[in-house]
N, CA, C and O atoms as a GROMACS GRO file, in nm:
protein
  436
    1CYS      N    1 -15.873  18.764 -18.718
    1CYS     CA    2 -15.908  18.624 -18.726
    1CYS      C    3 -16.060  18.611 -18.734
    1CYS      O    4 -16.129  18.642 -18.636
    2PRO      N    5 -16.114  18.568 -18.848
    2PRO     CA    6 -16.261  18.559 -18.860
    2PRO      C    7 -16.317  18.444 -18.776
    2PRO      O    8 -16.254  18.339 -18.760
    3LYS      N    9 -16.436  18.467 -18.725
    3LYS     CA   10 -16.502  18.363 -18.646
    3LYS      C   11 -16.579  18.270 -18.738
    3LYS      O   12 -16.649  18.314 -18.830
    4ALA      N   13 -16.566  18.142 -18.714
    4ALA     CA   14 -16.644  18.044 -18.788
    4ALA      C   15 -16.768  18.013 -18.704
    4ALA      O   16 -16.758  17.957 -18.595
    5MET      N   17 -16.881  18.051 -18.756
    5MET     CA   18 -17.003  18.034 -18.680
    5MET      C   19 -17.112  17.978 -18.770
    5MET      O   20 -17.126  18.019 -18.886
    6VAL      N   21 -17.188  17.884 -18.718
    6VAL     CA   22 -17.298  17.825 -18.794
    6VAL      C   23 -17.413  17.924 -18.796
    6VAL      O   24 -17.451  17.976 -18.691
    7PRO      N   25 -17.468  17.951 -18.913
    7PRO     CA   26 -17.580  18.045 -18.919
    7PRO      C   27 -17.701  17.992 -18.842
    7PRO      O   28 -17.720  17.871 -18.828
    8LEU      N   29 -17.781  18.083 -18.792
    8LEU     CA   30 -17.898  18.046 -18.712
    8LEU      C   31 -17.999  17.967 -18.795
    8LEU      O   32 -18.060  17.873 -18.745
    9TRP      N   33 -18.017  18.004 -18.921
    9TRP     CA   34 -18.113  17.933 -19.005
    9TRP      C   35 -18.074  17.787 -19.023
    9TRP      O   36 -18.160  17.700 -19.030
   10PHE      N   37 -17.942  17.761 -19.032
   10PHE     CA   38 -17.895  17.623 -19.046
   10PHE      C   39 -17.925  17.542 -18.921
   10PHE      O   40 -17.965  17.426 -18.929
   11THR      N   41 -17.905  17.603 -18.807
   11THR     CA   42 -17.934  17.537 -18.680
   11THR      C   43 -18.082  17.504 -18.669
   11THR      O   44 -18.118  17.395 -18.624
   12VAL      N   45 -18.166  17.596 -18.708
   12VAL     CA   46 -18.311  17.574 -18.700
   12VAL      C   47 -18.354  17.463 -18.796
   12VAL      O   48 -18.440  17.381 -18.761
   13PHE      N   49 -18.297  17.460 -18.915
   13PHE     CA   50 -18.334  17.358 -19.012
   13PHE      C   51 -18.283  17.218 -18.975
   13PHE      O   52 -18.338  17.119 -19.023
   14THR      N   53 -18.182  17.209 -18.892
   14THR     CA   54 -18.131  17.077 -18.854
   14THR      C   55 -18.204  17.016 -18.734
   14THR      O   56 -18.181  16.899 -18.702
   15ILE      N   57 -18.288  17.090 -18.668
   15ILE     CA   58 -18.360  17.037 -18.552
   15ILE      C   59 -18.446  16.916 -18.590
   15ILE      O   60 -18.441  16.816 -18.519
   16PRO      N   61 -18.526  16.921 -18.698
   16PRO     CA   62 -18.603  16.800 -18.734
   16PRO      C   63 -18.515  16.680 -18.767
   16PRO      O   64 -18.552  16.566 -18.739
   17TYR      N   65 -18.400  16.705 -18.826
   17TYR     CA   66 -18.307  16.596 -18.858
   17TYR      C   67 -18.260  16.527 -18.729
   17TYR      O   68 -18.263  16.404 -18.720
   18TYR      N   69 -18.219  16.606 -18.632
   18TYR     CA   70 -18.172  16.547 -18.507
   18TYR      C   71 -18.285  16.481 -18.430
   18TYR      O   72 -18.265  16.380 -18.363
   19TRP      N   73 -18.406  16.538 -18.440
   19TRP     CA   74 -18.521  16.475 -18.374
   19TRP      C   75 -18.547  16.338 -18.437
   19TRP      O   76 -18.574  16.241 -18.365
   20LEU      N   77 -18.539  16.329 -18.569
   20LEU     CA   78 -18.560  16.201 -18.637
   20LEU      C   79 -18.450  16.102 -18.602
   20LEU      O   80 -18.477  15.983 -18.583
   21LEU      N   81 -18.328  16.148 -18.594
   21LEU     CA   82 -18.217  16.062 -18.558
   21LEU      C   83 -18.233  16.007 -18.416
   21LEU      O   84 -18.212  15.888 -18.392
   22ILE      N   85 -18.271  16.092 -18.324
   22ILE     CA   86 -18.293  16.048 -18.186
   22ILE      C   87 -18.411  15.952 -18.178
   22ILE      O   88 -18.408  15.856 -18.101
   23SER      N   89 -18.515  15.976 -18.257
   23SER     CA   90 -18.631  15.885 -18.259
   23SER      C   91 -18.590  15.747 -18.309
   23SER      O   92 -18.635  15.646 -18.254
   24LEU      N   93 -18.506  15.742 -18.411
   24LEU     CA   94 -18.459  15.613 -18.461
   24LEU      C   95 -18.374  15.540 -18.357
   24LEU      O   96 -18.386  15.418 -18.341
   25LEU      N   97 -18.290  15.614 -18.288
   25LEU     CA   98 -18.207  15.551 -18.185
   25LEU      C   99 -18.292  15.498 -18.071
   25LEU      O  100 -18.264  15.391 -18.016
   26ARG      N  101 -18.396  15.571 -18.034
   26ARG     CA  102 -18.486  15.524 -17.928
   26ARG      C  103 -18.562  15.400 -17.972
   26ARG      O  104 -18.583  15.307 -17.893
   27LEU      N  105 -18.605  15.397 -18.098
   27LEU     CA  106 -18.674  15.279 -18.152
   27LEU      C  107 -18.580  15.159 -18.153
   27LEU      O  108 -18.621  15.048 -18.120
   28TYR      N  109 -18.455  15.181 -18.191
   28TYR     CA  110 -18.355  15.075 -18.189
   28TYR      C  111 -18.337  15.022 -18.047
   28TYR      O  112 -18.332  14.901 -18.026
   29TRP      N  113 -18.327  15.112 -17.951
   29TRP     CA  114 -18.305  15.072 -17.812
   29TRP      C  115 -18.425  14.992 -17.759
   29TRP      O  116 -18.407  14.891 -17.690
   30LYS      N  117 -18.547  15.036 -17.792
   30LYS     CA  118 -18.667  14.965 -17.746
   30LYS      C  119 -18.674  14.825 -17.806
   30LYS      O  120 -18.732  14.735 -17.746
   31THR      N  121 -18.616  14.806 -17.923
   31THR     CA  122 -18.618  14.675 -17.987
   31THR      C  123 -18.506  14.586 -17.935
   31THR      O  124 -18.524  14.465 -17.924
   32THR      N  125 -18.391  14.643 -17.904
   32THR     CA  126 -18.278  14.560 -17.862
   32THR      C  127 -18.295  14.504 -17.722
   32THR      O  128 -18.245  14.396 -17.692
   33VAL      N  129 -18.364  14.575 -17.635
   33VAL     CA  130 -18.378  14.527 -17.497
   33VAL      C  131 -18.451  14.393 -17.492
   33VAL      O  132 -18.401  14.300 -17.428
   34PRO      N  133 -18.568  14.377 -17.558
   34PRO     CA  134 -18.631  14.244 -17.557
   34PRO      C  135 -18.548  14.137 -17.628
   34PRO      O  136 -18.549  14.021 -17.588
   35LEU      N  137 -18.476  14.176 -17.733
   35LEU     CA  138 -18.393  14.077 -17.802
   35LEU      C  139 -18.276  14.032 -17.716
   35LEU      O  140 -18.237  13.916 -17.720
   36GLN      N  141 -18.219  14.124 -17.638
   36GLN     CA  142 -18.111  14.086 -17.547
   36GLN      C  143 -18.164  13.989 -17.441
   36GLN      O  144 -18.097  13.891 -17.406
   37TYR      N  145 -18.284  14.017 -17.392
   37TYR     CA  146 -18.346  13.927 -17.294
   37TYR      C  147 -18.371  13.790 -17.356
   37TYR      O  148 -18.345  13.687 -17.293
   38LEU      N  149 -18.422  13.788 -17.480
   38LEU     CA  150 -18.446  13.662 -17.549
   38LEU      C  151 -18.317  13.584 -17.569
   38LEU      O  152 -18.315  13.462 -17.557
   39ALA      N  153 -18.210  13.654 -17.601
   39ALA     CA  154 -18.080  13.588 -17.618
   39ALA      C  155 -18.034  13.526 -17.486
   39ALA      O  156 -17.978  13.416 -17.486
   40GLN      N  157 -18.056  13.595 -17.375
   40GLN     CA  158 -18.018  13.541 -17.245
   40GLN      C  159 -18.101  13.416 -17.213
   40GLN      O  160 -18.048  13.318 -17.160
   41VAL      N  161 -18.231  13.420 -17.244
   41VAL     CA  162 -18.317  13.304 -17.218
   41VAL      C  163 -18.272  13.185 -17.302
   41VAL      O  164 -18.267  13.073 -17.253
   42CYS      N  165 -18.240  13.210 -17.429
   42CYS     CA  166 -18.193  13.101 -17.516
   42CYS      C  167 -18.060  13.046 -17.468
   42CYS      O  168 -18.038  12.925 -17.471
   43ARG      N  169 -17.972  13.133 -17.423
   43ARG     CA  170 -17.842  13.088 -17.372
   43ARG      C  171 -17.863  13.004 -17.246
   43ARG      O  172 -17.793  12.905 -17.225
   44SER      N  173 -17.959  13.044 -17.163
   44SER     CA  174 -17.990  12.969 -17.043
   44SER      C  175 -18.042  12.830 -17.078
   44SER      O  176 -18.009  12.732 -17.010
   45THR      N  177 -18.122  12.820 -17.182
   45THR     CA  178 -18.174  12.690 -17.226
   45THR      C  179 -18.061  12.600 -17.274
   45THR      O  180 -18.058  12.481 -17.243
   46VAL      N  181 -17.968  12.656 -17.348
   46VAL     CA  182 -17.853  12.578 -17.396
   46VAL      C  183 -17.768  12.532 -17.278
   46VAL      O  184 -17.726  12.416 -17.273
   47ASP      N  185 -17.743  12.621 -17.183
   47ASP     CA  186 -17.665  12.583 -17.065
   47ASP      C  187 -17.738  12.475 -16.984
   47ASP      O  188 -17.674  12.384 -16.931
   48GLY      N  189 -17.869  12.486 -16.976
   48GLY     CA  190 -17.947  12.384 -16.905
   48GLY      C  191 -17.940  12.249 -16.972
   48GLY      O  192 -17.928  12.146 -16.905
   49GLU      N  193 -17.945  12.249 -17.105
   49GLU     CA  194 -17.933  12.122 -17.178
   49GLU      C  195 -17.795  12.059 -17.156
   49GLU      O  196 -17.784  11.938 -17.136
   50LEU      N  197 -17.691  12.141 -17.161
   50LEU     CA  198 -17.556  12.088 -17.138
   50LEU      C  199 -17.542  12.030 -16.998
   50LEU      O  200 -17.486  11.922 -16.980
   51ALA      N  201 -17.591  12.103 -16.899
   51ALA     CA  202 -17.583  12.054 -16.761
   51ALA      C  203 -17.664  11.927 -16.742
   51ALA      O  204 -17.623  11.837 -16.670
   52ASP      N  205 -17.779  11.920 -16.807
   52ASP     CA  206 -17.865  11.802 -16.797
   52ASP      C  207 -17.797  11.679 -16.856
   52ASP      O  208 -17.802  11.571 -16.797
   53VAL      N  209 -17.734  11.695 -16.970
   53VAL     CA  210 -17.665  11.582 -17.033
   53VAL      C  211 -17.544  11.539 -16.950
   53VAL      O  212 -17.519  11.420 -16.934
   54GLN      N  213 -17.470  11.635 -16.896
   54GLN     CA  214 -17.352  11.600 -16.817
   54GLN      C  215 -17.390  11.528 -16.688
   54GLN      O  216 -17.319  11.438 -16.643
   55SER      N  217 -17.501  11.568 -16.628
   55SER     CA  218 -17.538  11.507 -16.500
   55SER      C  219 -17.606  11.372 -16.517
   55SER      O  220 -17.603  11.290 -16.426
   56SER      N  221 -17.666  11.347 -16.632
   56SER     CA  222 -17.740  11.221 -16.650
   56SER      C  223 -17.685  11.140 -16.768
   56SER      O  224 -17.761  11.081 -16.844
   57LEU      N  225 -17.556  11.138 -16.782
   57LEU     CA  226 -17.493  11.070 -16.895
   57LEU      C  227 -17.520  10.920 -16.893
   57LEU      O  228 -17.548  10.861 -16.998
   58ALA      N  229 -17.512  10.858 -16.776
   58ALA     CA  230 -17.533  10.713 -16.768
   58ALA      C  231 -17.677  10.675 -16.801
   58ALA      O  232 -17.700  10.576 -16.870
   59SER      N  233 -17.773  10.752 -16.752
   59SER     CA  234 -17.913  10.718 -16.778
   59SER      C  235 -17.950  10.744 -16.925
   59SER      O  236 -18.034  10.674 -16.981
   60VAL      N  237 -17.888  10.845 -16.986
   60VAL     CA  238 -17.914  10.871 -17.128
   60VAL      C  239 -17.865  10.754 -17.212
   60VAL      O  240 -17.934  10.711 -17.305
   61ARG      N  241 -17.749  10.702 -17.179
   61ARG     CA  242 -17.697  10.586 -17.252
   61ARG      C  243 -17.779  10.461 -17.223
   61ARG      O  244 -17.806  10.381 -17.313
   62ALA      N  245 -17.819  10.443 -17.097
   62ALA     CA  246 -17.892  10.322 -17.058
   62ALA      C  247 -18.028  10.315 -17.126
   62ALA      O  248 -18.070  10.207 -17.170
   63TYR      N  249 -18.097  10.426 -17.135
   63TYR     CA  250 -18.231  10.426 -17.194
   63TYR      C  251 -18.230  10.456 -17.344
   63TYR      O  252 -18.336  10.460 -17.407
   64GLY      N  253 -18.114  10.477 -17.402
   64GLY     CA  254 -18.104  10.500 -17.546
   64GLY      C  255 -18.166  10.632 -17.590
   64GLY      O  256 -18.227  10.639 -17.697
   65LYS      N  257 -18.152  10.734 -17.509
   65LYS     CA  258 -18.213  10.864 -17.538
   65LYS      C  259 -18.112  10.964 -17.596
   65LYS      O  260 -18.136  11.085 -17.593
   66ALA      N  261 -18.001  10.914 -17.646
   66ALA     CA  262 -17.898  11.005 -17.697
   66ALA      C  263 -17.949  11.086 -17.816
   66ALA      O  264 -17.921  11.206 -17.825
   67GLY      N  265 -18.023  11.023 -17.905
   67GLY     CA  266 -18.077  11.095 -18.021
   67GLY      C  267 -18.175  11.204 -17.980
   67GLY      O  268 -18.174  11.314 -18.034
   68HIS      N  269 -18.260  11.171 -17.883
   68HIS     CA  270 -18.357  11.270 -17.834
   68HIS      C  271 -18.286  11.388 -17.768
   68HIS      O  272 -18.322  11.504 -17.791
   69ARG      N  273 -18.186  11.359 -17.685
   69ARG     CA  274 -18.112  11.467 -17.616
   69ARG      C  275 -18.036  11.553 -17.717
   69ARG      O  276 -18.026  11.675 -17.701
   70LEU      N  277 -17.982  11.489 -17.821
   70LEU     CA  278 -17.909  11.563 -17.924
   70LEU      C  279 -18.002  11.656 -18.000
   70LEU      O  280 -17.967  11.770 -18.027
   71ARG      N  281 -18.123  11.607 -18.036
   71ARG     CA  282 -18.220  11.693 -18.106
   71ARG      C  283 -18.264  11.810 -18.018
   71ARG      O  284 -18.279  11.922 -18.067
   72ALA      N  285 -18.285  11.784 -17.890
   72ALA     CA  286 -18.325  11.892 -17.799
   72ALA      C  287 -18.214  11.997 -17.788
   72ALA      O  288 -18.241  12.117 -17.787
   73PHE      N  289 -18.089  11.950 -17.780
   73PHE     CA  290 -17.977  12.043 -17.772
   73PHE      C  291 -17.961  12.121 -17.902
   73PHE      O  292 -17.935  12.242 -17.899
   74GLN      N  293 -17.976  12.054 -18.015
   74GLN     CA  294 -17.963  12.123 -18.144
   74GLN      C  295 -18.073  12.228 -18.162
   74GLN      O  296 -18.047  12.336 -18.216
   75THR      N  297 -18.193  12.198 -18.116
   75THR     CA  298 -18.303  12.295 -18.125
   75THR      C  299 -18.274  12.417 -18.038
   75THR      O  300 -18.294  12.530 -18.082
   76ALA      N  301 -18.226  12.394 -17.916
   76ALA     CA  302 -18.194  12.506 -17.826
   76ALA      C  303 -18.079  12.588 -17.883
   76ALA      O  304 -18.082  12.711 -17.877
   77LEU      N  305 -17.978  12.522 -17.937
   77LEU     CA  306 -17.864  12.593 -17.994
   77LEU      C  307 -17.903  12.673 -18.118
   77LEU      O  308 -17.856  12.785 -18.137
   78CYS      N  309 -17.990  12.616 -18.201
   78CYS     CA  310 -18.038  12.686 -18.321
   78CYS      C  311 -18.116  12.811 -18.281
   78CYS      O  312 -18.102  12.916 -18.344
   79SER      N  313 -18.199  12.800 -18.179
   79SER     CA  314 -18.274  12.917 -18.131
   79SER      C  315 -18.180  13.026 -18.081
   79SER      O  316 -18.203  13.144 -18.107
   80MET      N  317 -18.075  12.987 -18.010
   80MET     CA  318 -17.980  13.085 -17.959
   80MET      C  319 -17.905  13.154 -18.073
   80MET      O  320 -17.888  13.276 -18.071
   81VAL      N  321 -17.862  13.078 -18.171
   81VAL     CA  322 -17.788  13.136 -18.284
   81VAL      C  323 -17.878  13.230 -18.364
   81VAL      O  324 -17.834  13.338 -18.403
   82ASN      N  325 -18.002  13.189 -18.389
   82ASN     CA  326 -18.095  13.274 -18.463
   82ASN      C  327 -18.123  13.404 -18.388
   82ASN      O  328 -18.130  13.511 -18.449
   83THR      N  329 -18.139  13.395 -18.258
   83THR     CA  330 -18.166  13.515 -18.178
   83THR      C  331 -18.047  13.609 -18.180
   83THR      O  332 -18.064  13.730 -18.196
   84ARG      N  333 -17.927  13.556 -18.164
   84ARG     CA  334 -17.807  13.641 -18.167
   84ARG      C  335 -17.790  13.705 -18.305
   84ARG      O  336 -17.751  13.821 -18.314
   85PHE      N  337 -17.818  13.630 -18.410
   85PHE     CA  338 -17.807  13.685 -18.545
   85PHE      C  339 -17.906  13.798 -18.565
   85PHE      O  340 -17.872  13.904 -18.619
   86LEU      N  341 -18.030  13.777 -18.520
   86LEU     CA  342 -18.132  13.879 -18.534
   86LEU      C  343 -18.096  14.003 -18.452
   86LEU      O  344 -18.110  14.115 -18.500
   87ALA      N  345 -18.050  13.982 -18.331
   87ALA     CA  346 -18.018  14.095 -18.244
   87ALA      C  347 -17.895  14.170 -18.292
   87ALA      O  348 -17.893  14.293 -18.291
   88ASP      N  349 -17.794  14.099 -18.332
   88ASP     CA  350 -17.668  14.165 -18.367
   88ASP      C  351 -17.664  14.215 -18.510
   88ASP      O  352 -17.638  14.332 -18.534
   89THR      N  353 -17.688  14.129 -18.603
   89THR     CA  354 -17.666  14.162 -18.743
   89THR      C  355 -17.782  14.237 -18.806
   89THR      O  356 -17.764  14.347 -18.859
   90VAL      N  357 -17.900  14.180 -18.801
   90VAL     CA  358 -18.014  14.237 -18.872
   90VAL      C  359 -18.054  14.372 -18.815
   90VAL      O  360 -18.075  14.468 -18.889
   91LEU      N  361 -18.064  14.379 -18.683
   91LEU     CA  362 -18.109  14.504 -18.621
   91LEU      C  363 -18.006  14.616 -18.637
   91LEU      O  364 -18.043  14.731 -18.659
   92LYS      N  365 -17.879  14.583 -18.626
   92LYS     CA  366 -17.776  14.686 -18.645
   92LYS      C  367 -17.771  14.733 -18.790
   92LYS      O  368 -17.749  14.851 -18.816
   93ARG      N  369 -17.791  14.642 -18.883
   93ARG     CA  370 -17.795  14.684 -19.024
   93ARG      C  371 -17.915  14.773 -19.051
   93ARG      O  372 -17.905  14.870 -19.127
   94TRP      N  373 -18.028  14.742 -18.989
   94TRP     CA  374 -18.148  14.824 -19.005
   94TRP      C  375 -18.118  14.967 -18.958
   94TRP      O  376 -18.149  15.063 -19.028
   95LEU      N  377 -18.060  14.979 -18.840
   95LEU     CA  378 -18.029  15.112 -18.787
   95LEU      C  379 -17.925  15.183 -18.873
   95LEU      O  380 -17.941  15.302 -18.902
   96ASN      N  381 -17.821  15.114 -18.914
   96ASN     CA  382 -17.717  15.177 -18.997
   96ASN      C  383 -17.772  15.226 -19.129
   96ASN      O  384 -17.736  15.335 -19.174
   97ASN      N  385 -17.859  15.149 -19.192
   97ASN     CA  386 -17.918  15.193 -19.319
   97ASN      C  387 -18.000  15.319 -19.300
   97ASN      O  388 -17.993  15.410 -19.382
   98ARG      N  389 -18.079  15.326 -19.193
   98ARG     CA  390 -18.160  15.446 -19.168
   98ARG      C  391 -18.071  15.568 -19.143
   98ARG      O  392 -18.098  15.677 -19.193
   99ILE      N  393 -17.966  15.549 -19.066
   99ILE     CA  394 -17.876  15.661 -19.036
   99ILE      C  395 -17.802  15.706 -19.162
   99ILE      O  396 -17.784  15.825 -19.183
  100PHE      N  397 -17.758  15.612 -19.245
  100PHE     CA  398 -17.691  15.649 -19.369
  100PHE      C  399 -17.783  15.726 -19.463
  100PHE      O  400 -17.741  15.822 -19.527
  101VAL      N  401 -17.908  15.683 -19.472
  101VAL     CA  402 -18.004  15.754 -19.558
  101VAL      C  403 -18.028  15.895 -19.504
  101VAL      O  404 -18.029  15.992 -19.580
  102LEU      N  405 -18.047  15.907 -19.373
  102LEU     CA  406 -18.065  16.040 -19.315
  102LEU      C  407 -17.941  16.127 -19.336
  102LEU      O  408 -17.952  16.246 -19.366
  103GLY      N  409 -17.824  16.067 -19.319
  103GLY     CA  410 -17.701  16.142 -19.342
  103GLY      C  411 -17.687  16.185 -19.486
  103GLY      O  412 -17.643  16.297 -19.514
  104GLY      N  413 -17.724  16.098 -19.579
  104GLY     CA  414 -17.719  16.134 -19.720
  104GLY      C  415 -17.814  16.247 -19.754
  104GLY      O  416 -17.779  16.337 -19.830
  105ILE      N  417 -17.934  16.242 -19.699
  105ILE     CA  418 -18.030  16.350 -19.721
  105ILE      C  419 -17.979  16.480 -19.660
  105ILE      O  420 -17.991  16.587 -19.720
  106PHE      N  421 -17.922  16.469 -19.542
  106PHE     CA  422 -17.872  16.588 -19.472
  106PHE      C  423 -17.757  16.653 -19.548
  106PHE      O  424 -17.749  16.775 -19.556
  107VAL      N  425 -17.669  16.572 -19.602
  107VAL     CA  426 -17.551  16.625 -19.672
  107VAL      C  427 -17.589  16.684 -19.807
  107VAL      O  428 -17.533  16.786 -19.847
  108THR      N  429 -17.682  16.621 -19.879
  108THR     CA  430 -17.714  16.668 -20.013
  108THR      C  431 -17.810  16.786 -20.016
  108THR      O  432 -17.822  16.854 -20.118
  109CYS      N  433 -17.879  16.812 -19.906
  109CYS     CA  434 -17.975  16.924 -19.906
  109CYS      C  435 -17.908  17.058 -19.888
  109CYS      O  436 -17.976  17.161 -19.886
   0.00000   0.00000   0.00000
């Protein structure tokens, strides 16, 4: 039964590839942590706006501030959606594209 073993030269040549892959993952992690925090802050702002409107519904109607409260809530909600989109979609696509390119280079060489 022959042994399947990776040649030593192949192992040595793949070290820079894995170093680059780990560097990309660390860069991704350093970027996602502040974005996760920003998403939490935006979510907190939206929750605060909702709680504020629920607790002061009579005064909002009495002073005619419904339009102002709606614009403030829409702004907070838009910030939260943009942050989640940036954190989830754009950043993950950035990392996936880099990994696919590295994988393509690794496979074709």
